[in-house]
N, C-alpha and C positions, 0 to 999 in steps of 0.2 A: 682587288681586295677592298672591302668596305671598311671605313674607319671604325675604330673601337668606340664604345659608348663611354662617356664620362659620367660617373656616379657622383653627384654633387651633394655634399653634406648639409647644405642649407635648403635643399629642395625636398619637400614632403608632398606626397600624393595621397589622395583618399579614394578608395575604390569600394565597390559593393553593388549589389543588385538594386532593383526598384524597391523603394520603401525602407531602405536600410537605415535611414536617419542620418544622412551625411551633414545636414544643417547643424544638428546637435554637435557632431564631431568637429566640424569646422569652427564653430564658436568656441569649443573647448581648446582647440589648438591656438586660435587667435588670442584667447584670454591668457593662456599660459605664456606664449612667446611675448606678447605685448607686456604682460606683467613683469617679465624679466628683462625689459628694456630693448627688445629686438624690434626692428622694423619688419612688418609682416605684409606681404602682398598676397591677397586672396584672388584666385582666378579660377577659371573653369574650362572644361572641354566637353564637346567641341565648342569653340568660342574663345573668348579672352581678348580679342581685338575686333575692331569694327568689321574688317573683312572676314575674319574667322566666324563672327557671329552671323554674317550673311550665309556662310556655308552651313552653319548649324541649322539655319532656317530650311535650307534645302534637305538636309538630312532628316529632320524631324517632321517636316510638313506631311500632313495627312489629307491634303485637299484634293481638288479635282485633277490637278496636274499629275500628282502621284498615282491616283487611281487610273488615269489614262495611260501612263507610262511608268510602271513600277520600277523603283530603283534597284538595279542589279547589285548583288553582293559585292562584286569587284568595284563597281562605281562607288558604293558606300564606303568601302575601305580607302580608296584613293582620295575621296573628298575629306574623310577624317584626317588623313595624313597631310593633305594640302592645308587644312585649317591648323593642324599641329605645327607644321613647319613655320607658318606665319606667327603663331603664338610664341614659339620658342625664340624666334628672331626678334620680335617686337616687345615682348613682355618678360619672358622668363630669364633669358640670358642677361639683359640689361639690369634687372633687379638683383640677380645673383652677383653680378660684377660689382655692384655698389655695396654689397654686403648684407642685403636684405634676405630674410627667409621668404621663400615662395611656397605657398600652399595651394595645390591645384586639385579641384574637385574633378577627378578622373585624369588619367594620362595614358601612356601607351599600353599598360596592362589591360585597359578596357578594350583595346583593339584585339588583343589575343583572346579575351573572353567573349566579346560580342561578335566580332567578325571572324575570329578563328574558330572557337568552339561553337558559338551560336549559329554562324552562317556556314561553317565547314570549310573556310578558306585555309590555304596552306600556311602554317605558322612560320615556315622558313621564308616565305615571301614577306610576311609581316616583319620578321626580324631584319631582313635586308632593307626594307623601307625605313625601319627604325634607325638603323645605322647610317643610311645615306641621307635621310631628310631631317632627322631629329638630333641624333648624336649625343643625347644627354639622358640620364636616368635619375630618378629620385634617390636620395640617400636613404630614405625610409618611406615605405608604403604601408598605410593603415588599411586593412581590409575589414570592412564591416560585414560580417558573415551572418546571413539570415535565411531561414528556409523560405522557399518561394511562396508558399501559401500565405504565410504571415505577411510577407512583403506586399503581396498583391492585395491583401485585405486592407493594409494601411493606405495604399494608394487609391483604392476604389472609391473612397469617400472624399479624396482630395482632388482628383483630376476629373472634372466634369467632361472635358474634351481631351482624352489621352492622345499623345502624339504617336507618330508612326512606330517608334520603338516600344512604347508602353502598350501598344495595341497587340503586340505579339502574344502567342499562346504560352501556356505554362511550360510546355516541353522545351521551348526556346530558352526560357529563363532558367530551367534546370540545367541546360547545357552551359549557359553563361556562368551559373554558380560553380559548376564543376570546373570550368576554365579558370576562374579566379582561385579556387582552392588548389588547383594544379600549379598555378604560378606561385602561390604561397609556399607550397611544398618544395618547389624547385629552387626558390630563392629565400631560404629561411633567415639569412642574415639581414635581408632588406625588409621583409614583410613582418608586420605585427598583426595578428588576427584578433579582432575584437568581436565578442559575442553581441551582436546587434539585437538579440531577442530580449536583452535586459531593459530595465527602465531607462529613460533618457538620462537621469542623474547617474546611474551606474555606468552607462556608456561614456558619458562625459568624464567621469572619474578615471576609467580605464584608458581613455584616449590621452588625457592629460598626463597620466603616469607613464605611458609609452613615450610621449614626446619628451618628458623630463629625462627619462633614462637615455634616450637617443641623444639629446642635445648635451647633457652633462657628460655622458660617456665620450662623445666626440671631442669635448673640450678638455677631457682629462689627459 
């Protein structure tokens, strides 16, 4: 039997498709938490530690090596979880143990969306990897929801050399968006869905309000 997941009240994750505006949301979270006297650790996935960042390079590389030997979906998933296991051990758990808030740009919900719905891998396998190698879940997940066409339009002018994931076709990102929305529907107590089609100011406002409700509600 795999161990159960621990849902930590000072762990916040941020999810969404390409071009959803996660930087705006991260700044809003940091500003609200920092303004209320909390230590905030900002991190990202895949990555977050030197070793995990090297794995990120393998996952996102679109060079000659990837062209000669395309990354299998199963390999992609296992690499993501290898980086995540290191990330949790070296960064996330230590920060939570000392009382900091951890804000991660992506976490395990991205695996369900990208490798599960996007690549068609078995979600039961992802869930087992999550329990066995991660063991922790965010207390709140903010999903920046944006239609694929708008998101792609935003990134087209930003990324002169799109990485391996960004180079996927729209139908892949439609599946990813559906995967995120399914996760939000399945876990409504944890997820807060933010309309990322709004202006950056409006997104920041809604994100800050969600964080305030979450933190103050947990402290009540």
